[in-house]
Structures are given as structure tokens and as C-alpha cells.
PQR file of N, CA, C, O and H, with PARSE charges and radii, in Angstrom:
ATOM      1  N   MET A   1      45.060 174.675 132.418 -0.4000 1.5000
ATOM      2  CA  MET A   1      43.966 175.519 131.978 -0.0000 2.0000
ATOM      3  C   MET A   1      44.482 176.857 131.451  0.5500 1.7000
ATOM      4  O   MET A   1      43.967 177.381 130.463 -0.5500 1.4000
ATOM      5  N   GLU A   2      45.486 177.397 132.105 -0.4000 1.5000
ATOM      6  CA  GLU A   2      46.020 178.676 131.629 -0.0000 2.0000
ATOM      7  C   GLU A   2      46.698 178.511 130.276  0.5500 1.7000
ATOM      8  O   GLU A   2      46.631 179.408 129.435 -0.5500 1.4000
ATOM      9  H   GLU A   2      45.904 176.971 132.908  0.4000 1.0000
ATOM     10  N   LEU A   3      47.352 177.370 130.061 -0.4000 1.5000
ATOM     11  CA  LEU A   3      47.971 177.099 128.764 -0.0000 2.0000
ATOM     12  C   LEU A   3      46.886 176.983 127.683  0.5500 1.7000
ATOM     13  O   LEU A   3      47.062 177.468 126.565 -0.5500 1.4000
ATOM     14  H   LEU A   3      47.406 176.642 130.744  0.4000 1.0000
ATOM     15  N   LEU A   4      45.781 176.346 128.022 -0.4000 1.5000
ATOM     16  CA  LEU A   4      44.675 176.238 127.084 -0.0000 2.0000
ATOM     17  C   LEU A   4      44.090 177.608 126.774  0.5500 1.7000
ATOM     18  O   LEU A   4      43.720 177.882 125.632 -0.5500 1.4000
ATOM     19  H   LEU A   4      45.639 175.952 128.930  0.4000 1.0000
ATOM     20  N   GLY A   5      44.005 178.460 127.770 -0.4000 1.5000
ATOM     21  CA  GLY A   5      43.522 179.822 127.559 -0.0000 2.0000
ATOM     22  C   GLY A   5      44.420 180.606 126.624  0.5500 1.7000
ATOM     23  O   GLY A   5      43.938 181.338 125.759 -0.5500 1.4000
ATOM     24  H   GLY A   5      44.306 178.237 128.698  0.4000 1.0000
ATOM     25  N   LYS A   6      45.738 180.453 126.798 -0.4000 1.5000
ATOM     26  CA  LYS A   6      46.693 181.146 125.921 -0.0000 2.0000
ATOM     27  C   LYS A   6      46.627 180.593 124.499  0.5500 1.7000
ATOM     28  O   LYS A   6      46.732 181.350 123.534 -0.5500 1.4000
ATOM     29  H   LYS A   6      46.129 179.859 127.500  0.4000 1.0000
ATOM     30  N   ALA A   7      46.453 179.283 124.366 -0.4000 1.5000
ATOM     31  CA  ALA A   7      46.338 178.672 123.037 -0.0000 2.0000
ATOM     32  C   ALA A   7      45.073 179.151 122.334  0.5500 1.7000
ATOM     33  O   ALA A   7      45.092 179.423 121.134 -0.5500 1.4000
ATOM     34  H   ALA A   7      46.367 178.669 125.151  0.4000 1.0000
ATOM     35  N   LEU A   8      43.983 179.254 123.071 -0.4000 1.5000
ATOM     36  CA  LEU A   8      42.740 179.747 122.481 -0.0000 2.0000
ATOM     37  C   LEU A   8      42.855 181.215 122.094  0.5500 1.7000
ATOM     38  O   LEU A   8      42.278 181.637 121.092 -0.5500 1.4000
ATOM     39  H   LEU A   8      43.967 179.033 124.046  0.4000 1.0000
ATOM     40  N   THR A   9      43.587 181.991 122.873 -0.4000 1.5000
ATOM     41  CA  THR A   9      43.809 183.395 122.523 -0.0000 2.0000
ATOM     42  C   THR A   9      44.586 183.497 121.216  0.5500 1.7000
ATOM     43  O   THR A   9      44.252 184.309 120.353 -0.5500 1.4000
ATOM     44  H   THR A   9      44.056 181.648 123.687  0.4000 1.0000
ATOM     45  N   THR A  10      45.619 182.677 121.070 -0.4000 1.5000
ATOM     46  CA  THR A  10      46.399 182.670 119.842 -0.0000 2.0000
ATOM     47  C   THR A  10      45.542 182.250 118.652  0.5500 1.7000
ATOM     48  O   THR A  10      45.608 182.872 117.592 -0.5500 1.4000
ATOM     49  H   THR A  10      45.890 182.017 121.771  0.4000 1.0000
ATOM     50  N   ALA A  11      44.743 181.208 118.817 -0.4000 1.5000
ATOM     51  CA  ALA A  11      43.863 180.764 117.733 -0.0000 2.0000
ATOM     52  C   ALA A  11      42.846 181.837 117.368  0.5500 1.7000
ATOM     53  O   ALA A  11      42.509 182.009 116.197 -0.5500 1.4000
ATOM     54  H   ALA A  11      44.689 180.703 119.678  0.4000 1.0000
ATOM     55  N   LEU A  12      42.364 182.549 118.361 -0.4000 1.5000
ATOM     56  CA  LEU A  12      41.387 183.616 118.110 -0.0000 2.0000
ATOM     57  C   LEU A  12      42.024 184.770 117.340  0.5500 1.7000
ATOM     58  O   LEU A  12      41.388 185.346 116.458 -0.5500 1.4000
ATOM     59  H   LEU A  12      42.637 182.409 119.313  0.4000 1.0000
ATOM     60  N   ILE A  13      43.253 185.110 117.656 -0.4000 1.5000
ATOM     61  CA  ILE A  13      43.954 186.181 116.946 -0.0000 2.0000
ATOM     62  C   ILE A  13      44.209 185.785 115.492  0.5500 1.7000
ATOM     63  O   ILE A  13      44.019 186.593 114.583 -0.5500 1.4000
ATOM     64  H   ILE A  13      43.771 184.642 118.373  0.4000 1.0000
ATOM     65  N   VAL A  14      44.640 184.538 115.275 -0.4000 1.5000
ATOM     66  CA  VAL A  14      44.878 184.059 113.911 -0.0000 2.0000
ATOM     67  C   VAL A  14      43.583 184.058 113.109  0.5500 1.7000
ATOM     68  O   VAL A  14      43.574 184.454 111.944 -0.5500 1.4000
ATOM     69  H   VAL A  14      44.794 183.881 116.013  0.4000 1.0000
ATOM     70  N   THR A  15      42.497 183.618 113.723 -0.4000 1.5000
ATOM     71  CA  THR A  15      41.207 183.608 113.037 -0.0000 2.0000
ATOM     72  C   THR A  15      40.744 185.022 112.722  0.5500 1.7000
ATOM     73  O   THR A  15      40.177 185.267 111.658 -0.5500 1.4000
ATOM     74  H   THR A  15      42.505 183.296 114.670  0.4000 1.0000
ATOM     75  N   LEU A  16      40.979 185.945 113.632 -0.4000 1.5000
ATOM     76  CA  LEU A  16      40.589 187.329 113.393 -0.0000 2.0000
ATOM     77  C   LEU A  16      41.370 187.934 112.224  0.5500 1.7000
ATOM     78  O   LEU A  16      40.799 188.644 111.397 -0.5500 1.4000
ATOM     79  H   LEU A  16      41.440 185.746 114.497  0.4000 1.0000
ATOM     80  N   LEU A  17      42.671 187.653 112.154 -0.4000 1.5000
ATOM     81  CA  LEU A  17      43.479 188.151 111.039 -0.0000 2.0000
ATOM     82  C   LEU A  17      43.041 187.525 109.715  0.5500 1.7000
ATOM     83  O   LEU A  17      42.974 188.213 108.696 -0.5500 1.4000
ATOM     84  H   LEU A  17      43.135 187.076 112.826  0.4000 1.0000
ATOM     85  N   ALA A  18      42.745 186.225 109.726 -0.4000 1.5000
ATOM     86  CA  ALA A  18      42.269 185.563 108.508 -0.0000 2.0000
ATOM     87  C   ALA A  18      40.912 186.122 108.090  0.5500 1.7000
ATOM     88  O   ALA A  18      40.640 186.280 106.900 -0.5500 1.4000
ATOM     89  H   ALA A  18      42.800 185.666 110.553  0.4000 1.0000
ATOM     90  N   ASN A  19      40.071 186.417 109.062 -0.4000 1.5000
ATOM     91  CA  ASN A  19      38.751 186.987 108.780 -0.0000 2.0000
ATOM     92  C   ASN A  19      38.895 188.358 108.129  0.5500 1.7000
ATOM     93  O   ASN A  19      38.200 188.660 107.159 -0.5500 1.4000
ATOM     94  H   ASN A  19      40.292 186.289 110.029  0.4000 1.0000
ATOM     95  N   ALA A  20      39.781 189.177 108.648 -0.4000 1.5000
ATOM     96  CA  ALA A  20      39.989 190.512 108.073 -0.0000 2.0000
ATOM     97  C   ALA A  20      40.572 190.411 106.663  0.5500 1.7000
ATOM     98  O   ALA A  20      40.173 191.163 105.774 -0.5500 1.4000
ATOM     99  H   ALA A  20      40.345 188.932 109.436  0.4000 1.0000
ATOM    100  N   ALA A  21      41.515 189.486 106.453 -0.4000 1.5000
ATOM    101  CA  ALA A  21      42.108 189.317 105.129 -0.0000 2.0000
ATOM    102  C   ALA A  21      41.067 188.850 104.119  0.5500 1.7000
ATOM    103  O   ALA A  21      41.046 189.330 102.986 -0.5500 1.4000
ATOM    104  H   ALA A  21      41.839 188.875 107.175  0.4000 1.0000
ATOM    105  N   THR A  22      40.209 187.923 104.515 -0.4000 1.5000
ATOM    106  CA  THR A  22      39.165 187.438 103.613 -0.0000 2.0000
ATOM    107  C   THR A  22      38.168 188.544 103.301  0.5500 1.7000
ATOM    108  O   THR A  22      37.710 188.664 102.165 -0.5500 1.4000
ATOM    109  H   THR A  22      40.226 187.533 105.435  0.4000 1.0000
ATOM    110  N   PHE A  23      37.835 189.341 104.286 -0.4000 1.5000
ATOM    111  CA  PHE A  23      36.909 190.452 104.061 -0.0000 2.0000
ATOM    112  C   PHE A  23      37.497 191.460 103.076  0.5500 1.7000
ATOM    113  O   PHE A  23      36.807 191.923 102.167 -0.5500 1.4000
ATOM    114  H   PHE A  23      38.208 189.244 105.209  0.4000 1.0000
ATOM    115  N   LEU A  24      38.774 191.799 103.259 -0.4000 1.5000
ATOM    116  CA  LEU A  24      39.418 192.747 102.348 -0.0000 2.0000
ATOM    117  C   LEU A  24      39.542 192.182 100.930  0.5500 1.7000
ATOM    118  O   LEU A  24      39.352 192.909  99.955 -0.5500 1.4000
ATOM    119  H   LEU A  24      39.335 191.423 103.998  0.4000 1.0000
ATOM    120  N   MET A  25      39.858 190.898 100.813 -0.4000 1.5000
ATOM    121  CA  MET A  25      39.915 190.284  99.485 -0.0000 2.0000
ATOM    122  C   MET A  25      38.538 190.296  98.834  0.5500 1.7000
ATOM    123  O   MET A  25      38.414 190.510  97.628 -0.5500 1.4000
ATOM    124  H   MET A  25      40.012 190.307 101.605  0.4000 1.0000
ATOM    125  N   GLY A  26      37.507 190.066  99.640 -0.4000 1.5000
ATOM    126  CA  GLY A  26      36.155 190.119  99.105 -0.0000 2.0000
ATOM    127  C   GLY A  26      35.797 191.504  98.598  0.5500 1.7000
ATOM    128  O   GLY A  26      35.092 191.635  97.598 -0.5500 1.4000
ATOM    129  H   GLY A  26      37.608 189.893 100.620  0.4000 1.0000
ATOM    130  N   LEU A  27      36.274 192.536  99.276 -0.4000 1.5000
ATOM    131  CA  LEU A  27      36.007 193.900  98.810 -0.0000 2.0000
ATOM    132  C   LEU A  27      36.733 194.206  97.503  0.5500 1.7000
ATOM    133  O   LEU A  27      36.175 194.840  96.607 -0.5500 1.4000
ATOM    134  H   LEU A  27      36.846 192.430 100.088  0.4000 1.0000
ATOM    135  N   PHE A  28      37.989 193.749  97.402 -0.4000 1.5000
ATOM    136  CA  PHE A  28      38.761 194.044  96.196 -0.0000 2.0000
ATOM    137  C   PHE A  28      38.323 193.215  94.994  0.5500 1.7000
ATOM    138  O   PHE A  28      38.484 193.635  93.849 -0.5500 1.4000
ATOM    139  H   PHE A  28      38.443 193.235  98.130  0.4000 1.0000
ATOM    140  N   TYR A  29      37.759 192.019  95.267 -0.4000 1.5000
ATOM    141  CA  TYR A  29      37.270 191.196  94.161 -0.0000 2.0000
ATOM    142  C   TYR A  29      35.778 191.414  93.918  0.5500 1.7000
ATOM    143  O   TYR A  29      35.124 190.596  93.271 -0.5500 1.4000
ATOM    144  H   TYR A  29      37.627 191.678  96.198  0.4000 1.0000
ATOM    145  N   PHE A  30      35.249 192.504  94.432 -0.4000 1.5000
ATOM    146  CA  PHE A  30      33.867 192.915  94.198 -0.0000 2.0000
ATOM    147  C   PHE A  30      32.855 191.835  94.595  0.5500 1.7000
ATOM    148  O   PHE A  30      32.009 191.414  93.806 -0.5500 1.4000
ATOM    149  H   PHE A  30      35.780 193.169  94.957  0.4000 1.0000
ATOM    150  N   PHE A  31      32.984 191.411  95.852 -0.4000 1.5000
ATOM    151  CA  PHE A  31      32.015 190.512  96.473 -0.0000 2.0000
ATOM    152  C   PHE A  31      31.880 189.178  95.735  0.5500 1.7000
ATOM    153  O   PHE A  31      30.790 188.788  95.316 -0.5500 1.4000
ATOM    154  H   PHE A  31      33.671 191.753  96.493  0.4000 1.0000
ATOM    155  N   ASP A  32      33.005 188.498  95.589 -0.4000 1.5000
ATOM    156  CA  ASP A  32      32.994 187.152  95.027 -0.0000 2.0000
ATOM    157  C   ASP A  32      32.218 186.248  95.985  0.5500 1.7000
ATOM    158  O   ASP A  32      32.450 186.288  97.194 -0.5500 1.4000
ATOM    159  H   ASP A  32      33.891 188.815  95.929  0.4000 1.0000
ATOM    160  N   LEU A  33      31.307 185.441  95.465 -0.4000 1.5000
ATOM    161  CA  LEU A  33      30.422 184.641  96.307 -0.0000 2.0000
ATOM    162  C   LEU A  33      31.197 183.603  97.118  0.5500 1.7000
ATOM    163  O   LEU A  33      30.867 183.361  98.279 -0.5500 1.4000
ATOM    164  H   LEU A  33      31.119 185.408  94.483  0.4000 1.0000
ATOM    165  N   ALA A  34      32.219 182.990  96.528 -0.4000 1.5000
ATOM    166  CA  ALA A  34      33.005 181.993  97.265 -0.0000 2.0000
ATOM    167  C   ALA A  34      33.736 182.628  98.447  0.5500 1.7000
ATOM    168  O   ALA A  34      33.808 182.034  99.523 -0.5500 1.4000
ATOM    169  H   ALA A  34      32.488 183.187  95.585  0.4000 1.0000
ATOM    170  N   LEU A  35      34.274 183.822  98.253 -0.4000 1.5000
ATOM    171  CA  LEU A  35      34.944 184.511  99.366 -0.0000 2.0000
ATOM    172  C   LEU A  35      33.951 184.922 100.437  0.5500 1.7000
ATOM    173  O   LEU A  35      34.269 184.896 101.626 -0.5500 1.4000
ATOM    174  H   LEU A  35      34.216 184.304  97.379  0.4000 1.0000
ATOM    175  N   PHE A  36      32.750 185.300 100.022 -0.4000 1.5000
ATOM    176  CA  PHE A  36      31.727 185.666 101.006 -0.0000 2.0000
ATOM    177  C   PHE A  36      31.325 184.462 101.849  0.5500 1.7000
ATOM    178  O   PHE A  36      31.135 184.587 103.059 -0.5500 1.4000
ATOM    179  H   PHE A  36      32.492 185.321  99.056  0.4000 1.0000
ATOM    180  N   GLU A  37      31.193 183.294 101.216 -0.4000 1.5000
ATOM    181  CA  GLU A  37      30.867 182.077 101.959 -0.0000 2.0000
ATOM    182  C   GLU A  37      31.995 181.717 102.934  0.5500 1.7000
ATOM    183  O   GLU A  37      31.746 181.309 104.069 -0.5500 1.4000
ATOM    184  H   GLU A  37      31.346 183.192 100.233  0.4000 1.0000
ATOM    185  N   LEU A  38      33.230 181.874 102.471 -0.4000 1.5000
ATOM    186  CA  LEU A  38      34.376 181.606 103.343 -0.0000 2.0000
ATOM    187  C   LEU A  38      34.395 182.568 104.525  0.5500 1.7000
ATOM    188  O   LEU A  38      34.725 182.172 105.643 -0.5500 1.4000
ATOM    189  H   LEU A  38      33.433 182.205 101.549  0.4000 1.0000
ATOM    190  N   TRP A  39      34.046 183.812 104.286 -0.4000 1.5000
ATOM    191  CA  TRP A  39      34.003 184.810 105.354 -0.0000 2.0000
ATOM    192  C   TRP A  39      32.950 184.444 106.400  0.5500 1.7000
ATOM    193  O   TRP A  39      33.181 184.610 107.597 -0.5500 1.4000
ATOM    194  H   TRP A  39      33.777 184.133 103.378  0.4000 1.0000
ATOM    195  N   ILE A  40      31.796 183.948 105.952 -0.4000 1.5000
ATOM    196  CA  ILE A  40      30.743 183.533 106.887 -0.0000 2.0000
ATOM    197  C   ILE A  40      31.217 182.340 107.719  0.5500 1.7000
ATOM    198  O   ILE A  40      30.973 182.295 108.925 -0.5500 1.4000
ATOM    199  H   ILE A  40      31.609 183.813 104.979  0.4000 1.0000
ATOM    200  N   VAL A  41      31.885 181.382 107.094 -0.4000 1.5000
ATOM    201  CA  VAL A  41      32.399 180.223 107.827 -0.0000 2.0000
ATOM    202  C   VAL A  41      33.429 180.660 108.860  0.5500 1.7000
ATOM    203  O   VAL A  41      33.444 180.141 109.976 -0.5500 1.4000
ATOM    204  H   VAL A  41      32.083 181.418 106.114  0.4000 1.0000
ATOM    205  N   GLU A  42      34.285 181.603 108.505 -0.4000 1.5000
ATOM    206  CA  GLU A  42      35.268 182.102 109.468 -0.0000 2.0000
ATOM    207  C   GLU A  42      34.595 182.828 110.627  0.5500 1.7000
ATOM    208  O   GLU A  42      35.055 182.726 111.764 -0.5500 1.4000
ATOM    209  H   GLU A  42      34.274 182.025 107.598  0.4000 1.0000
ATOM    210  N   ASN A  43      33.526 183.553 110.361 -0.4000 1.5000
ATOM    211  CA  ASN A  43      32.798 184.211 111.446 -0.0000 2.0000
ATOM    212  C   ASN A  43      32.183 183.190 112.399  0.5500 1.7000
ATOM    213  O   ASN A  43      32.203 183.390 113.614 -0.5500 1.4000
ATOM    214  H   ASN A  43      33.153 183.636 109.437  0.4000 1.0000
ATOM    215  N   VAL A  44      31.642 182.108 111.866 -0.4000 1.5000
ATOM    216  CA  VAL A  44      31.072 181.059 112.713 -0.0000 2.0000
ATOM    217  C   VAL A  44      32.173 180.407 113.552  0.5500 1.7000
ATOM    218  O   VAL A  44      31.987 180.170 114.746 -0.5500 1.4000
ATOM    219  H   VAL A  44      31.627 181.945 110.880  0.4000 1.0000
ATOM    220  N   ALA A  45      33.321 180.117 112.926 -0.4000 1.5000
ATOM    221  CA  ALA A  45      34.436 179.522 113.674 -0.0000 2.0000
ATOM    222  C   ALA A  45      34.918 180.458 114.772  0.5500 1.7000
ATOM    223  O   ALA A  45      35.212 180.014 115.881 -0.5500 1.4000
ATOM    224  H   ALA A  45      33.472 180.310 111.957  0.4000 1.0000
ATOM    225  N   MET A  46      35.000 181.752 114.472 -0.4000 1.5000
ATOM    226  CA  MET A  46      35.443 182.719 115.475 -0.0000 2.0000
ATOM    227  C   MET A  46      34.442 182.808 116.627  0.5500 1.7000
ATOM    228  O   MET A  46      34.841 182.976 117.779 -0.5500 1.4000
ATOM    229  H   MET A  46      34.761 182.113 113.571  0.4000 1.0000
ATOM    230  N   PHE A  47      33.160 182.699 116.330 -0.4000 1.5000
ATOM    231  CA  PHE A  47      32.144 182.719 117.383 -0.0000 2.0000
ATOM    232  C   PHE A  47      32.351 181.550 118.349  0.5500 1.7000
ATOM    233  O   PHE A  47      32.339 181.742 119.565 -0.5500 1.4000
ATOM    234  H   PHE A  47      32.836 182.562 115.394  0.4000 1.0000
ATOM    235  N   PHE A  48      32.540 180.340 117.812 -0.4000 1.5000
ATOM    236  CA  PHE A  48      32.705 179.175 118.682 -0.0000 2.0000
ATOM    237  C   PHE A  48      34.043 179.211 119.424  0.5500 1.7000
ATOM    238  O   PHE A  48      34.126 178.741 120.559 -0.5500 1.4000
ATOM    239  H   PHE A  48      32.550 180.185 116.824  0.4000 1.0000
ATOM    240  N   GLU A  49      35.083 179.756 118.806 -0.4000 1.5000
ATOM    241  CA  GLU A  49      36.350 179.915 119.525 -0.0000 2.0000
ATOM    242  C   GLU A  49      36.206 180.901 120.680  0.5500 1.7000
ATOM    243  O   GLU A  49      36.779 180.697 121.750 -0.5500 1.4000
ATOM    244  H   GLU A  49      35.016 180.137 117.884  0.4000 1.0000
ATOM    245  N   THR A  50      35.444 181.961 120.465 -0.4000 1.5000
ATOM    246  CA  THR A  50      35.217 182.938 121.532 -0.0000 2.0000
ATOM    247  C   THR A  50      34.446 182.314 122.684  0.5500 1.7000
ATOM    248  O   THR A  50      34.770 182.546 123.849 -0.5500 1.4000
ATOM    249  H   THR A  50      34.979 182.127 119.595  0.4000 1.0000
ATOM    250  N   ILE A  51      33.424 181.520 122.363 -0.4000 1.5000
ATOM    251  CA  ILE A  51      32.653 180.836 123.409 -0.0000 2.0000
ATOM    252  C   ILE A  51      33.556 179.884 124.195  0.5500 1.7000
ATOM    253  O   ILE A  51      33.466 179.822 125.421 -0.5500 1.4000
ATOM    254  H   ILE A  51      33.161 181.331 121.417  0.4000 1.0000
ATOM    255  N   ALA A  52      34.423 179.144 123.503 -0.4000 1.5000
ATOM    256  CA  ALA A  52      35.341 178.223 124.186 -0.0000 2.0000
ATOM    257  C   ALA A  52      36.311 178.987 125.078  0.5500 1.7000
ATOM    258  O   ALA A  52      36.595 178.557 126.196 -0.5500 1.4000
ATOM    259  H   ALA A  52      34.495 179.195 122.507  0.4000 1.0000
ATOM    260  N   LYS A  53      36.817 180.111 124.597 -0.4000 1.5000
ATOM    261  CA  LYS A  53      37.753 180.913 125.400 -0.0000 2.0000
ATOM    262  C   LYS A  53      37.068 181.457 126.645  0.5500 1.7000
ATOM    263  O   LYS A  53      37.647 181.441 127.732 -0.5500 1.4000
ATOM    264  H   LYS A  53      36.587 180.460 123.689  0.4000 1.0000
ATOM    265  N   LEU A  54      35.839 181.939 126.492 -0.4000 1.5000
ATOM    266  CA  LEU A  54      35.110 182.437 127.663 -0.0000 2.0000
ATOM    267  C   LEU A  54      34.868 181.332 128.680  0.5500 1.7000
ATOM    268  O   LEU A  54      34.962 181.568 129.884 -0.5500 1.4000
ATOM    269  H   LEU A  54      35.369 181.952 125.609  0.4000 1.0000
ATOM    270  N   GLU A  55      34.562 180.141 128.212 -0.4000 1.5000
ATOM    271  CA  GLU A  55      34.351 179.010 129.123 -0.0000 2.0000
ATOM    272  C   GLU A  55      35.627 178.698 129.902  0.5500 1.7000
ATOM    273  O   GLU A  55      35.577 178.471 131.111 -0.5500 1.4000
ATOM    274  H   GLU A  55      34.486 179.950 127.233  0.4000 1.0000
ATOM    275  N   VAL A  56      36.762 178.687 129.217 -0.4000 1.5000
ATOM    276  CA  VAL A  56      38.038 178.415 129.896 -0.0000 2.0000
ATOM    277  C   VAL A  56      38.350 179.525 130.892  0.5500 1.7000
ATOM    278  O   VAL A  56      38.779 179.245 132.011 -0.5500 1.4000
ATOM    279  H   VAL A  56      36.802 178.872 128.235  0.4000 1.0000
ATOM    280  N   GLU A  57      38.141 180.785 130.501 -0.4000 1.5000
ATOM    281  CA  GLU A  57      38.422 181.898 131.409 -0.0000 2.0000
ATOM    282  C   GLU A  57      37.534 181.831 132.648  0.5500 1.7000
ATOM    283  O   GLU A  57      38.006 182.106 133.752 -0.5500 1.4000
ATOM    284  H   GLU A  57      37.793 181.012 129.592  0.4000 1.0000
ATOM    285  N   PHE A  58      36.273 181.477 132.494 -0.4000 1.5000
ATOM    286  CA  PHE A  58      35.387 181.375 133.656 -0.0000 2.0000
ATOM    287  C   PHE A  58      35.792 180.219 134.549  0.5500 1.7000
ATOM    288  O   PHE A  58      35.685 180.323 135.771 -0.5500 1.4000
ATOM    289  H   PHE A  58      35.889 181.254 131.598  0.4000 1.0000
ATOM    290  N   ARG A  59      36.252 179.122 133.972 -0.4000 1.5000
ATOM    291  CA  ARG A  59      36.703 178.002 134.804 -0.0000 2.0000
ATOM    292  C   ARG A  59      37.962 178.370 135.584  0.5500 1.7000
ATOM    293  O   ARG A  59      38.102 177.993 136.747 -0.5500 1.4000
ATOM    294  H   ARG A  59      36.339 179.037 132.980  0.4000 1.0000
ATOM    295  N   ILE A  60      38.879 179.102 134.951 -0.4000 1.5000
ATOM    296  CA  ILE A  60      40.085 179.563 135.652 -0.0000 2.0000
ATOM    297  C   ILE A  60      39.688 180.514 136.778  0.5500 1.7000
ATOM    298  O   ILE A  60      40.220 180.423 137.884 -0.5500 1.4000
ATOM    299  H   ILE A  60      38.766 179.408 134.006  0.4000 1.0000
ATOM    300  N   PHE A  61      38.751 181.430 136.500 -0.4000 1.5000
ATOM    301  CA  PHE A  61      38.304 182.372 137.502 -0.0000 2.0000
ATOM    302  C   PHE A  61      37.641 181.661 138.677  0.5500 1.7000
ATOM    303  O   PHE A  61      37.825 182.062 139.826 -0.5500 1.4000
ATOM    304  H   PHE A  61      38.319 181.504 135.601  0.4000 1.0000
ATOM    305  N   ASP A  62      36.871 180.609 138.400 -0.4000 1.5000
ATOM    306  CA  ASP A  62      36.197 179.873 139.469 -0.0000 2.0000
ATOM    307  C   ASP A  62      37.182 179.092 140.331  0.5500 1.7000
ATOM    308  O   ASP A  62      36.942 178.905 141.523 -0.5500 1.4000
ATOM    309  H   ASP A  62      36.722 180.283 137.466  0.4000 1.0000
ATOM    310  N   LYS A  63      38.296 178.631 139.741 -0.4000 1.5000
ATOM    311  CA  LYS A  63      39.270 177.863 140.528 -0.0000 2.0000
ATOM    312  C   LYS A  63      40.095 178.734 141.447  0.5500 1.7000
ATOM    313  O   LYS A  63      40.535 178.280 142.503 -0.5500 1.4000
ATOM    314  H   LYS A  63      38.491 178.783 138.772  0.4000 1.0000
ATOM    315  N   GLU A  64      40.313 179.993 141.056 -0.4000 1.5000
ATOM    316  CA  GLU A  64      41.057 180.894 141.912 -0.0000 2.0000
ATOM    317  C   GLU A  64      40.193 181.311 143.086  0.5500 1.7000
ATOM    318  O   GLU A  64      38.984 181.497 142.948 -0.5500 1.4000
ATOM    319  H   GLU A  64      39.955 180.361 140.198  0.4000 1.0000
ATOM    320  N   GLU A  65      40.814 181.454 144.226 -0.4000 1.5000
ATOM    321  CA  GLU A  65      40.055 181.855 145.398 -0.0000 2.0000
ATOM    322  C   GLU A  65      40.038 183.361 145.504  0.5500 1.7000
ATOM    323  O   GLU A  65      41.087 183.999 145.584 -0.5500 1.4000
ATOM    324  H   GLU A  65      41.796 181.303 144.338  0.4000 1.0000
ATOM    325  N   HIS A  66      38.845 183.931 145.504 -0.4000 1.5000
ATOM    326  CA  HIS A  66      38.678 185.382 145.609 -0.0000 2.0000
ATOM    327  C   HIS A  66      37.932 185.695 146.894  0.5500 1.7000
ATOM    328  O   HIS A  66      37.148 184.885 147.388 -0.5500 1.4000
ATOM    329  H   HIS A  66      37.993 183.412 145.439  0.4000 1.0000
ATOM    330  N   CYS A  67      38.182 186.862 147.417 -0.4000 1.5000
ATOM    331  CA  CYS A  67      37.527 187.285 148.663 -0.0000 2.0000
ATOM    332  C   CYS A  67      36.068 187.586 148.421  0.5500 1.7000
ATOM    333  O   CYS A  67      35.352 187.957 149.352 -0.5500 1.4000
ATOM    334  H   CYS A  67      38.819 187.521 147.015  0.4000 1.0000
TER
END
């Protein structure tokens, strides 16, 4: 589970960098519609990756014994 959490963190960082690059390209190309659509798809993917990461983190937290 911890390995899965680290893998999801890496995927989330890569998606965040790709999202920022697409946003900046969209600004420099004066809001090209195809880049804007790609940016929206990346935001949706990042949302679901974040939800998956939170689920894994909560499962790890539940397995650990806390006082």
C-alpha cells in the first residue's frame, strides 16, 4: 500500500507539471481551443488521481494502530 501511495504521488506530480505546461502553452498560443480541451481533460485526470491517492492514504492510516 505504501508503494502504491508513492506511485500515486509520482503520477500526481507528473500530471500537475503537464497541467501547468499545457496551461502556459494555452496562454502563449492565445487560448487555442484544442489546448483548452486538453487542459480540461488533464484537470479531470488530476482530480481522479487525487481521489485515488486520498483513498490509499486513508487505508494506510486505518491499518496503522493509533492510540
